[in-house]
N, C-alpha and C positions, 0 to 999 in steps of 0.2 A: 504494500500500500504506500509506504513512504517513498520507495523508489519511483513509483508512478507519479508522484507529486514533485519530487526533486528535479528531475530532468526537465519537465515543462516549465517549472519555476525558474530554473537556470537559463533556459532558452529565452524566456520572457525578459529576464533581467538583462541579458546581453542585448536583446533587441532594443530595449528602452535606452540603454547606455549608448547605442549607436544612433537612435532616432533623435534624441535631444540635441546633440551637437550638429548633426546633419541638418536639422530643421533650422537652427540658428544660422548656419552658413548659407542656406538657401534664402532665408529672409534677408540677410545682409546683402547678398548678391542682388536680390530683387530691388532692395532699397537703392543700391548704387546705380542700378540701371534706370529706375523709374522716378527717383526723387528729383526734387528741384534743387539746383546747385546754388549755394550761397558762399560768398567769400568773406570769411571772418578775419579781420586784421589781427595779427599777432604782434606781441612785443618782440624786439629783436631776439633771435635765437642763434645758438651755436650748433650747427649740424654735425660737428666733429667732436663734441664734448666727450672726452674719454671716461669721465667719472660715471656717467649714466648708462654707458653701453649702447645697446641697440634701440632704446626707447627715447624719443624726443618728447619732453614735457612742454606743453604749450601754455602760454599766458595770453589771454585775449584782451584787446583794448576795449571792446564793447561788452562790459559785464554789469553795468549799473543802470538803474532806471528809477524814476520817481513813482512811488505808489501812493495811494490814498492813505492819509493818516488813520482813517477808520479801520483799515485792514491791519491785521496783526500777523506778521511773518516771523518765524523763528528759524534759527540755523538748522539746516537739515530738512526743512519742509520741501515737499515736491511742489513745483510751480510750473506753469505753462508760460513760455516766453514767446510772444508774438513777434514775428520778424518783418522787417521792411528793408528796403535798400536805399542807401544814401546817394547823393549826387555823384560820388566817385565810384559807385557800384559795389560797395561793401555792405555787409549785413549790419543792421542796427536794430536795437530793441524798440519796438513801438508800444508794447504793453506787457505787464506781468500780472498773472492772475492765478488764483488757487483753483479756479474752475477751467475746464477745457474750453477753448474758444469755439464758438459756433460759426458756421459759414465757411467760406473759402480762405480763411486766414492761414498763412504759413506759420507754423509754430513748432517749438521743440520742448520736450520735457527737460527740466533742469532742477537743481536743488538750490536752496537759499544758502549762500556762503555766509553772509551776515547782513543784518539790517541795522541801520542807524536808528536809535530809539528817540531821535529828536524830531523837531517839526519839519525837517527837510524831506522826510519820507523816502530817503535814499536806500535802495536795496541792491545788494550785489549777489549775482548768481554764479553758480559753477556749472559749466556745461559737461555733459557726459562724454564728450569727444576731445578731451584735453591731452591725450597721449597718442603718439604715432609710433608703432613698432616697425623698425626697419630691418630688412634681412642683413645678415652678417656678410660683409664683403670678404674677399679672399684674404688669406693670411698675410699679415704685414709685420715686419720686425718692430718690436717695441723697444724704445730706448729708455723706458722707466720714468720718463718725465710726465708731469701733469701740466696741462696748459691752464693758465688763468686768463680767461677770455674777457676782453672789454667789449661790451656790446656796440655794434656799429649802428648808430641811430639813423644812418642814411639808407640802410637796407629796407626794402619793401618786402615784407613777408606776410603771407596770409594762408589760412587753411581753407581748402576746398571741402565743403561739407554738403552732403546730400540730405535733404529734408523731405519727409513725407508723413503726413498725419501724426505729428508728434514724435516720430522716430527720426534719428539722425545717425549718419555714418560718416566718419572722416575718410575722405577719398585720398587726399594728398596734401602736402604743404609746399608752397611755392616761395622761393627766396630769390628776389630780383629776377623773376620770370623763369627760374629754373626749378624743375621738380626735385624735391628732396629724395624721393625714391630712386629716380634715375641717377641722380648724383651719387648715391650710395652704391648703385650697381656698377658704376664705372670705376670705383676705387678698388 
């Protein structure tokens, strides 16, 4: 009796373990193909930072919005950030709400990073697409040194983010018109 249950239970467990990641990959690929592209300005980044390895951590310029003083937001709360495009073609926050926007508004889910408790009603959000994993380039000799990088404030860097119905996926990061993924492949 136990043997009749163990084998089907094991097979079911294996199928579920394959189904969940496969479903996530399919959803992400669908989002990358069908989502609307937004360009989020980033603060200057060092694409060759040896300390962090293959992950680039992004800081965005557009992370704050004014909210109604009547609304109460706390660090870690899930919010819906409605997006618009400025005159230069970069994403900007048009509204932040605790409720999902209705209509044809482009929005992403985010979390409250922190909110100022004063009369300004200023709220800062953290986007879910703030890290880009890059494939490891071919082996290169290490000289044991660590670079201390001074940010180049003249560089133009932005993240290409695909947005659809509250979901967002980071497609690439561009630095002075060059793809960070392509740059990494050439090294």
